[in-house]
VEXDRENTI-313390 format. One line per field, with one value per residue (C-alpha): residue in three letters; y, z, x; residue number from 1. Coordinates in steps of 0.05 Angstrom, whole numbers, padded with zeros to 5 digits. Last residue first. Layout:
r ALA	... .
py Y	... .
pz Z	... .
px X	... .
k NUM	... .
end
This chain:
r UNK	UNK	UNK	UNK	UNK	UNK	UNK	UNK	UNK	UNK	UNK	UNK	UNK	UNK	UNK	UNK	UNK	UNK	UNK	UNK	UNK	UNK	UNK	UNK	UNK	UNK	UNK	UNK	UNK	UNK	UNK	UNK	UNK	UNK	UNK	UNK	UNK	UNK	UNK	UNK	UNK	UNK	UNK	UNK	UNK	UNK	UNK	UNK	UNK	UNK	UNK	UNK	UNK	UNK	UNK	UNK	UNK	UNK	UNK	UNK	UNK	UNK	UNK	UNK	UNK	UNK	UNK	UNK	UNK	UNK	UNK	UNK	UNK	UNK	UNK	UNK	UNK	UNK	UNK	UNK	UNK	UNK	UNK	UNK	UNK	UNK	UNK	UNK	UNK	UNK	UNK	UNK	UNK	UNK	UNK	UNK	UNK	UNK	UNK	UNK	UNK	UNK	UNK	UNK	UNK	UNK	UNK	UNK	UNK	UNK	UNK	UNK	UNK	UNK	UNK	UNK	UNK	UNK	UNK	UNK	UNK	UNK	UNK	UNK	UNK	UNK	UNK	UNK	UNK	UNK	UNK	UNK	UNK	UNK	UNK	UNK	UNK	UNK	UNK	UNK	UNK	UNK	UNK	UNK	UNK	UNK	UNK	UNK	UNK	UNK	UNK	UNK	UNK	UNK	UNK	UNK	UNK	UNK	UNK	UNK	UNK	UNK	UNK	UNK	UNK	UNK	UNK	UNK	UNK	UNK	UNK	UNK	UNK	UNK	UNK	UNK	UNK	UNK	UNK	UNK	UNK	UNK	UNK	UNK	UNK	UNK	UNK	UNK	UNK	UNK	UNK	UNK	UNK	UNK	UNK	UNK	UNK	UNK	UNK	UNK	UNK	UNK	UNK	UNK	UNK	UNK	UNK	UNK	UNK	UNK	UNK	UNK	UNK	UNK	UNK	UNK	UNK	UNK	UNK	UNK	UNK	UNK	UNK	UNK	UNK	UNK	UNK	UNK	UNK	UNK	UNK	UNK	UNK	UNK	UNK	UNK	UNK	UNK	UNK	UNK	UNK	UNK	UNK	UNK	UNK	UNK	UNK	UNK	UNK	UNK	UNK	UNK	UNK	UNK	UNK	UNK	UNK	UNK	UNK	UNK	UNK	UNK	UNK	UNK	UNK	UNK	UNK	UNK	UNK	UNK	UNK	UNK	UNK	UNK	UNK	UNK	UNK	UNK	UNK	UNK	UNK	UNK	UNK	UNK	UNK	UNK	UNK	UNK	UNK	UNK	UNK	UNK	UNK	UNK	UNK	UNK	UNK	UNK	UNK	UNK	UNK	UNK	UNK	UNK	UNK	UNK	UNK	UNK	UNK	UNK	UNK	UNK	UNK	UNK .
py -00280	-00232	-00157	-00117	-00055	00008	00037	00108	00174	00169	00207	00169	00151	00085	00060	00073	00027	-00026	-00023	-00024	-00087	-00119	-00115	-00190	-00185	-00134	-00063	-00018	00053	00098	00057	00090	00043	00051	00034	00028	-00025	-00071	-00131	-00089	-00057	-00126	-00148	-00090	-00109	-00181	-00156	-00121	-00185	-00226	-00175	-00119	-00092	-00072	-00016	00017	00061	00122	00142	00214	00225	00299	00298	00231	00246	00320	00304	00253	00310	00281	00252	00201	00138	00105	00163	00191	00122	00100	00064	00040	00094	00111	00176	00182	00238	00238	00312	00348	00328	00389	00384	00317	00349	00375	00323	00267	00301	00294	00221	00177	00170	00126	00166	00168	00228	00233	00277	00343	00407	00469	00501	00449	00479	00536	00486	00446	00508	00526	00457	00460	00532	00517	00479	00416	00368	00411	00412	00385	00397	00361	00296	00251	00219	00280	00321	00272	00277	00353	00361	00319	00374	00401	00337	00304	00319	00306	00337	00287	00301	00232	00209	00136	00141	00198	00152	00097	00143	00184	00122	00087	00148	00143	00068	00073	00141	00208	00218	00209	00236	00233	00284	00264	00303	00256	00263	00192	00143	00131	00077	00079	00003	00005	00063	00034	-00036	-00009	00029	-00034	-00074	-00017	-00017	-00092	-00125	-00073	-00057	-00127	-00116	-00052	-00088	-00145	-00094	-00074	-00089	-00146	-00207	-00258	-00229	-00294	-00287	-00330	-00327	-00384	-00430	-00418	-00395	-00427	-00382	-00387	-00344	-00308	-00242	-00264	-00286	-00339	-00342	-00301	-00240	-00245	-00270	-00237	-00259	-00250	-00217	-00200	-00246	-00213	-00269	-00323	-00378	-00360	-00313	-00297	-00300	-00241	-00238	-00236	-00257	-00230	-00282	-00299	-00371	-00418	-00477	-00462	-00516	-00565	-00553	-00560	-00624	-00640	-00583	-00538	-00520	-00461	-00409	-00344	-00281	-00221	-00215	-00160	-00189	-00196	-00229	-00297	-00319	-00358	-00349	-00349	-00281	-00264	-00215	-00202	-00148	-00169	-00153	-00114	-00078	-00002	00001	-00039	-00045	-00088	-00105	-00065	-00062	-00045	-00114	-00084	-00136	-00132	-00056	-00056	-00108	-00076	-00010	-00042	-00064	-00097	-00165	-00183	-00248	-00299	-00370	-00404 .
pz -00219	-00177	-00185	-00124	-00140	-00098	-00112	-00124	-00101	-00066	-00010	00046	00081	00106	00034	00021	00078	00052	-00017	00011	00051	-00010	-00049	-00063	-00093	-00145	-00135	-00177	-00165	-00165	-00206	-00214	-00220	-00283	-00273	-00331	-00364	-00379	-00344	-00287	-00276	-00276	-00225	-00179	-00181	-00167	-00107	-00079	-00089	-00050	00006	00018	00063	00132	00130	00194	00180	00221	00196	00208	00235	00249	00324	00329	00299	00316	00387	00391	00392	00373	00407	00374	00386	00323	00299	00232	00201	00225	00167	00135	00153	00125	00148	00120	00111	00137	00154	00123	00135	00147	00223	00221	00187	00244	00296	00247	00221	00290	00279	00226	00162	00112	00111	00058	00080	00057	00029	00038	00069	00052	00010	-00024	-00048	00002	00058	00039	00045	00113	00140	00121	00146	00183	00122	00140	00100	00038	-00003	-00073	-00115	-00169	-00157	-00218	-00213	-00245	-00187	-00139	-00175	-00180	-00106	-00083	-00054	-00011	00030	00019	00026	-00038	-00052	-00099	-00139	-00154	-00225	-00211	-00245	-00197	-00139	-00167	-00181	-00117	-00074	-00107	-00092	-00019	-00015	-00039	-00010	-00045	-00020	00054	00065	00013	00019	-00020	-00060	-00086	-00157	-00178	-00120	-00051	-00016	00045	00043	-00032	-00032	00027	-00002	-00068	-00032	00006	-00059	-00092	-00038	-00023	-00090	-00144	-00149	-00173	-00234	-00250	-00247	-00289	-00342	-00351	-00418	-00384	-00429	-00384	-00322	-00292	-00218	-00169	-00109	-00132	-00137	-00065	-00062	-00059	-00072	-00116	-00128	-00061	-00032	-00050	00014	00068	00113	00171	00150	00080	00053	00096	00151	00179	00117	00118	00087	00034	-00017	00035	00044	00115	00153	00092	00080	00035	-00015	-00079	-00129	-00199	-00254	-00320	-00337	-00353	-00318	-00315	-00367	-00312	-00282	-00207	-00173	-00142	-00141	-00197	-00222	-00251	-00250	-00274	-00236	-00198	-00122	-00071	-00001	00011	00071	00080	00152	00199	00246	00269	00280	00342	00335	00274	00242	00280	00351	00395	00447	00442	00429	00493	00506	00444	00417	00380	00305	00305	00307	00269	00214	00211	00210	00153	00110	00122	00098	00030	-00017	-00084	-00118	-00190	-00228	-00176	-00201	-00176 .
px 00369	00328	00318	00297	00256	00249	00180	00157	00186	00253	00286	00252	00318	00287	00281	00354	00373	00326	00357	00427	00411	00381	00447	00450	00381	00403	00379	00334	00310	00248	00199	00131	00072	00029	-00045	-00094	-00052	-00110	-00080	-00054	-00122	-00154	-00102	-00122	-00195	-00176	-00137	-00199	-00238	-00188	-00189	-00139	-00083	-00105	-00157	-00181	-00241	-00263	-00332	-00352	-00422	-00411	-00423	-00388	-00320	-00312	-00332	-00275	-00224	-00157	-00096	-00050	-00009	00019	00063	00084	00094	00025	-00008	-00072	-00123	-00191	-00224	-00294	-00346	-00417	-00412	-00353	-00281	-00236	-00241	-00204	-00143	-00102	-00120	-00105	-00043	-00011	00009	-00023	00017	-00019	-00084	-00138	-00179	-00251	-00306	-00270	-00294	-00334	-00280	-00236	-00170	-00175	-00190	-00128	-00086	-00116	-00103	-00029	-00019	00046	00070	00109	00064	00075	00010	00000	-00062	-00101	-00062	-00053	00015	00047	00021	00053	00120	00120	00104	00163	00208	00151	00144	00077	00002	-00037	-00105	-00139	-00202	-00230	-00246	-00231	-00162	-00147	-00160	-00115	-00057	-00060	-00072	-00012	00030	00009	00020	00092	00109	00100	00029	00044	-00026	-00081	-00137	-00199	-00251	-00305	-00333	-00316	-00315	-00286	-00327	-00282	-00271	-00259	-00209	-00171	-00169	-00144	-00088	-00067	-00065	-00027	00026	00030	00017	00034	00108	00124	00080	00117	00184	00158	00138	00065	00031	-00006	-00017	00017	-00015	-00040	-00052	-00014	-00061	-00105	-00043	-00023	00050	00119	00178	00240	00302	00294	00271	00200	00167	00169	00108	00081	00123	00152	00085	00032	-00014	-00084	-00113	-00187	-00239	-00282	-00282	-00292	-00240	-00218	-00172	-00130	-00055	-00041	00016	-00028	00026	00037	00043	00074	00054	00111	00077	00003	-00012	00004	-00065	-00060	-00083	-00015	00033	00057	00127	00164	00108	00140	00154	00127	00130	00118	00114	00189	00221	00252	00244	00289	00254	00182	00151	00110	00051	00008	00051	00113	00130	00178	00135	00131	00056	00042	-00033	-00044	00026	00079	00090	00164	00195	00255	00254	00178	00180	00230	00196	00127	00155	00160	00215	00202	00209	00228	00239	00218	00212	00149 .
k 314	313	312	311	310	309	308	307	306	305	304	303	302	301	300	299	298	297	296	295	294	293	292	291	290	289	288	287	286	285	284	283	282	281	280	279	278	277	276	275	274	273	272	271	270	269	268	267	266	265	264	263	262	261	260	259	258	257	256	255	254	253	252	251	250	249	248	247	246	245	244	243	242	241	240	239	238	237	236	235	234	233	232	231	230	229	228	227	226	225	224	223	222	221	220	219	218	217	216	215	214	213	212	211	210	209	208	207	206	205	204	203	202	201	200	199	198	197	196	195	194	193	192	191	190	189	188	187	186	185	184	183	182	181	180	179	178	177	176	175	174	173	172	171	170	169	168	167	166	165	164	163	162	161	160	159	158	157	156	155	154	153	152	151	150	149	148	147	146	145	144	143	142	141	140	139	138	137	136	135	134	133	132	131	130	129	128	127	126	125	124	123	122	121	120	119	118	117	116	115	114	113	112	111	110	109	108	107	106	105	104	103	102	101	100	99	98	97	96	95	94	93	92	91	90	89	88	87	86	85	84	83	82	81	80	79	78	77	76	75	74	73	72	71	70	69	68	67	66	65	64	63	62	61	60	59	58	57	56	55	54	53	52	51	50	49	48	47	46	45	44	43	42	41	40	39	38	37	36	35	34	33	32	31	30	29	28	27	26	25	24	23	22	21	20	19	18	17	16	15	14	13	12	11	10	9	8	7	6	5	4	3	2	1 .
end
């Protein structure tokens, strides 16, 4: 397919830096699933047009506007977990053309979203959808979202609010207006000394779940806020991968700790349906041409933006 727009993710940075670690050695240089073969074209977020199809694929698909599911799945079942990612275990979208499995190029010809908005969806919004589905977060729940101004965090805020969830967003204080505009009911500064106390005031008696993309010391701080039978779902560790917390809080109160890596095929279909109907509206923070990808990744690491950094191709 011909790539029109791609987008930058933390996965691109960590893969390039080998920052994922290995079992038993969190500081080891490794990719998301271990060793990476080089050379490798990065870029897991891809929107474009089908330029050519392989044997056995309907030629009517040529010219179709598509968004790509970037996951490489363990098997052919609908709920199979990802074991690889375009841009990591296979070449991705930071290029003029990319080859993808036909079933993972989803037709969004009629979507009201722009190509830029479509390219913002796969990794961040796919990951957020997987978190919400795996933790069974539904209308009426009260959920804390950490890292709420980042790519996955802002996606969580938007998607959860669209489900009728009360969202308490944790982000840097200077980005409160943006996360509130995305649908959060309340915004709390992650650096506030009374962070847990503020959240408790917004939701007396506890919260139903925490959707966490940060990790680090927040786990110990916020775990006591989850009421009995609540859920903690985590899909990132940008604030620290190795943590300490009181296990008694987990098992004595029947709290479920859920690891969520990207999404399943069915999760992605749910996201594509939202894209086709226009019920989700990704925020675009900045745009860069493909030949300025290094600047885009540098700006990403500075964490000054809210929304997605887009890479235009062609």
